[in-house]
N, C-alpha and C positions, 0 to 999 in steps of 0.2 A: 233153661235154654228155650228159645222161641223157635217154632217151626210153622211153616205154611204148607199144607198138604193139598194136592189137587184130588178131587173126587167128583164123580158124576152125581148130580142132584136133579131129579126130575128131568133127566135127559139133557142137562146142561152141565158144563164144567164150572166149578166154583171153588172158593178157597175155604178150607177148614183150618183155623188157626189154633195152635196149642202151645202151651208154655208149661215147663216143669221146673219148679224150684226144689229146694231141699225137702220141704214138707207139704207144699201146696202145688196142685196142678190145675190148669185152666184150659178148657176147650171151648172155643166159640163155635158152637154146633152149626149155627146159621145166623147171618145178620145181613139183611137187605132192607133198605128203607122202604116203608109202605107195604112190606110183605111179612117179615117176621124177624124176631131176634130172640135167641136163647143162649145163655152162657152157663156152662157146667163148671163149678169150682169144687175141687175135692181135696180131702186130706186122706190119710190112711184109713180113717174110721167113718167119716161122714162126707156128704156132698150137699151143696147148695146150688139151687138154680137162681140165676138172675134173669128175670123175665121169662115168659112162656109163650113165645109166638106160635102161630099156626104151623102145624107139622112137627111140633116138639116131640110128641109121643113116638112118631115114626122115626125121627132122628135118634132118639134115645135107644130104641130097640134095635134099629139097623146097625148101630155102632156098639151094641152089646154093653151098654152102661148098666151098672148095678143099681137099678131103681130102688132097691131096698135100702141103699145107703142114704137116700134123700132125706135130709133132716128139715130143710126149710126152703122157702121160696122168697126172694126179695124182688120187689118191683121198683123200677125206676119211675114209671108213670103208667097211666091206664090206657094209652092208645091201643087200638086193636092189634097192631103188629107186634106189640110187646106182651099182650096177655090173652090173645085169642085161643091159645092152646090149653088154658087152665081147665076148662070143663072136661075135656077128654082125658087129661091127666088124672083128675080126681076120679073120673069114672073107671079108669084102668086100675088105680090103686084100690078102689072098692072091689073090683072084680077079682083081683089077685089076693084079696083078704088081708090087706095091710092092717095092723093093729096099733102101730106106734103113732103118736100124735104127729101131725104135720103143721109146722109153724109157718105162717104166711105174714109177711110184712109189706106194707105199702104206704106211700105218702098220705098224710091225713087229707081226707076229702077225695080219695081215689075211688069214686063210686063204681067204676067199671069192675074193679076187682071184688069189692064187697058185694055188689049185686050178683055177680056170677056165683060166689060162694053161697049166698042166700038162696039163689035159685036151685043150685045143686042140692043143698040140704033140704029144701022144701020137697024136692022130688024123692030123695033117697035117705031121709033122716033115719028111718027105722031099720034100714039095711046097710048102713055105712058103719063098718066096724072100727074106724079110727076117728079120733077127734081132730077137727080143724081149729087151730088156735090162731085167730086173726088179730093183728095189732096194727093200728095206724101210727105212723112215725112222723115226727117233726124234725126239721134240720137240727143238727148237733145233739140229737137225742140218741146217744150211743146205746147199743144193745149187744147182747152176747148170744152166739149160736155155738154151743159146745165150747171148743177152745178158740173159736174165731171171734174177734172183736170187730164190730161194725160201727163205723162213724158216718152218719148221713150228712151230706153237704147240700146246701141250697143251690139249685140251678134254675135257669129260666128256660121254659119251653112253652111256646104258644102253639095251639092247634093251627092247622092251615088246610085249605082245600083249593083245588084249581080255580073254582068259581068264587069261593068265599074270601079268598085272600088270607091274611093273617088274622087269626081269631084271638080270643082272650087267653091269658096264661092259664095253665092247668097245674095241679099239684105235681111236682117233679123233683127228684133227688138224684144226686150222684153219691157214690159210696167208696170209702176206704175200708178194705177188709184186711185185718192183721192177724197173722198166726205166728207166734214167736217173733222172730225178727224179719219176717217176710210180709210185704204189703202189696196188695193188688188194688188199684184204683180204677173205678169205672165211671165214666161221665154220664151214661144214659144219653138221652136226646137232650140237647141244650143249645142255647145261643151262647154268644161270647160274653159270659158274665164274670164278675170279679173273683168268684170263689174257685175258678178252675185251676189257677196256679197253685193254690194251697192244696187242692185235691190231688194234683199230679205230682207235686214236689217230693222227690226222694222215694217214690214208689218203685218196687222191684219190677212191676209190670203195670203199665197204664193202658186201658182199653178206651179209645177215644172215637166218638162218632164223627163221621165226615160225609154228610150227604152230598155236598157239592165238591166238584173237582178243584175249582179255583174260586177265590173270593169274588172275582169279577163275574162269576156265573150267577150271582144273586145280589140283590140290593142290600144296602147296609142294614136296614131294619130286619130283613130276614136273617142275616148272619147274627145280629144282636139278640134276636128274640126266638128264633125257631131252630136253626141247624148250623153247624160249623162247616167250614170248607177244609179241604185236605192240606192246604198250605198252613192254615192256622193250627190244625191238628198236629202237624209235624213239629211246629214250634213248641206246642205244649208238650209233645212227646219227649222233647229234649230234657224236660225237667225230671223225667223218670229214667231208670236204668235201661229199660226196654219198653217198647210200646207196640200195640196193634192199632190199626185204623179199621173201624168197622162201620156197618150201617150205611154203606155207600149207596148213593142213588145212581141213576143212569149216567154212565161216563160217555163222553164223546168218542167217536171213532178217530183214532190217530192216523 
């Protein structure tokens, strides 16, 4: 069952989206384009983070999540709003004395994540009681996290800045996470690429990014290479049983 709950976040009202299946629960802790995204997926025994945006640690603790259940982190890509909270999370786990290995998966060539891990370990190698197991992932290179099977899908996501326009594509992946007969699909940040229909089809829950409110709010190249619009996201969402739209940009006042 999907829910959207209102809560106050840094003085503003925003949506926390949650979904509870038979054996899997998903909470979109925060997702706003250019600011942060982090998604908490859990079973009875373990939890996985998809992306670690700025403010992650505060969101986890303020919402009383069991950080000790965290088994792995999966990254969709390396932009700052998706991985900016990694360093502080590693520092917190070190401080509380975690001893279990932490598995981190990211698209091959995702230098932002690997550099952050390297920097952290250079600073705290001798006093970090847990192992960081880092692996770079290619599309269709399935992997397992405890009882959860993860299938990476290729997506297209170019960097962009206000002054620089559309930049080159970066390593980026969407994911299908399967536990038993339940499937959660996550697009990550992506343009309108051919793999999205297969990624979404038949999922119990699809989590779809939608920076733009309407397709006409951005040119075709931006929609194809950088971010989706809400009308496109809703059409893709129909391929799944339920869906969330996340990572919205600024919406026009109605």
